[in-house]
N, C-alpha and C positions, 0 to 999 in steps of 0.2 A: 532127157535134157539135163544139162549141167550149167552151172554159173560160169560165165566168162568174165573174169575180173578186169580184163583189158577194156572191154566195151561196156562193162557194168550192165549186163543183160543176160538173159538165158540164151544159151547156144543150143540150137536144135540138134537132134540126133541125126537127121537126114542132111545130106549135102545141099548146097545152094541150087543145084540143077533141078531139085524137086520143088522149087518155090517160084512164085510170081509176086511181084511187088506192085502195089497200087499206090500211086503217089500223085500229089498235086505239086506243081512247080510254078513259081513266079520269079523268074530270073531278074536280077537287077537291070540287065541290059534292055529288057523288053517291057518290064512291068513297073519300072520306077523312073522318075526324073529327078534331076537336081532340085533341091529345095532351098528356101531361105531360112535363116535362123528363126524368123517369126513362125513360118509354117511348121517347123519341126519342134517348136518349143525348146529351143536351145538353152540349156542351163547357163552356159557361159554368157550368153547375151542377156539373159534375165538377171543374173546376179553380178555380172562383171567378172573380170579375171585379172590375174597378175602374171607377168612374165619377168623372170630374172635373167639378166644377161651379163656374162663375164666378158668384158671387152678387152681383156689382156691378150686375147687370141685374135687372129685375122678374121675368123668366122664371126666371133662376137662383135667385132668392129663393123663388119658388113651388115650384120643383123640390126645393130643399133642404128646405123645410118639409115637403113631402109625403113625401119619402124618409126623413126622420129622425123625423117626428112621426106621420104618418098611415098609412104603409105597414106593415101588420101581418104581412105575409108575410116580410119581410126585416129584419134588424137589422145595419146596416153598422158597421164601425169607421171613425170619422171622423178624418181626418188633415189638419190645416191645412197647405197648401203655399204659400200666398201671402196677401197682404193681403185679397184678395177671392176666394180660391180654396180649395176643399177637395177632398180625394179621399175617396170613399166606398168602402171596401174590403169586399167581400162574400166570405165564406169559402166553400170548397167545400161543396156540399150546399144552398146557397141557391138557390131558384128564380130563374131568369133574368128579365130584363125583356121578353123576346120570346116569352113563352109563347103568346100568341095566334096566333103563326105556326107553332107546332108542329103537324104533321099526322101521323096514323097511317092507313095504308092499311087499308080495310075488306076483309074476305074476300068480295069480290064480283067476278064476271067483268067484264072490260072490255066496252065496246061494240065489236062487230065491224062496221066500216063499209066500204061501197063508195061512193066519191064520183066524180063526173065531174071531169075535168080533172086537174091536178097542182098543184104548189106555186106555179105562176104564176096559177092561177085556174080557174074553171069557166065558160068563155064560153058554152057551150050550155045552161047552167042545168039540168044533169041532176040529178034528185032523188037525194039520198043514200039508200042502202038500208042498213038495219041488220039484221044476222043475230043471232039469239039464241044459236045454237050455233056454236062455233068450226068444227065439221065442215062446216057449211053455207057458212061464209065461205071455208074452204080449198077446198071443192068449186067455189064460184063463181070463185075465183082460177084453179083448174086449168082449168075450162072456158074462161075468158077466154084463158089461155095457149094452149090447143088451137086456139081460133079464130084467134089471131094466127099460129100456126104454119101452119095450113091456108091462110090468106090469103097468107102469104109463099110457100108452096109453089106456089100457083096463079099467083103473079106479080102 
């Protein structure tokens, strides 16, 4: 084995075709839902936040108009800080601007997967096997380890 500085880990001497990967997967699409600022403990909502807008540009003018006239979820304190600049100060308790990225984990088991290859790829194109129960996945892993030990013992 040698050190692989790109991946910051030991690179095995054998190729990826000699490996199996056991992993659990909880994809965002199936195992999470959108959450509120309160549910995820959003720091911006807890502490408040400030946005600085340069309204010398068309984009800045549109942003300022939306945030001060059309945004019904938030009401900032407006502080002029320059000829073409304002700070919009949002008090604690104000929903943040990144609510669409808040995710809450669903109470759902992850997928228990057995894949061919390793982090370098799956050159033999071995089909991924999914186990429904964690016990079956652990049993598969144990049997795989026993097989490796038996082959090593035989030489």
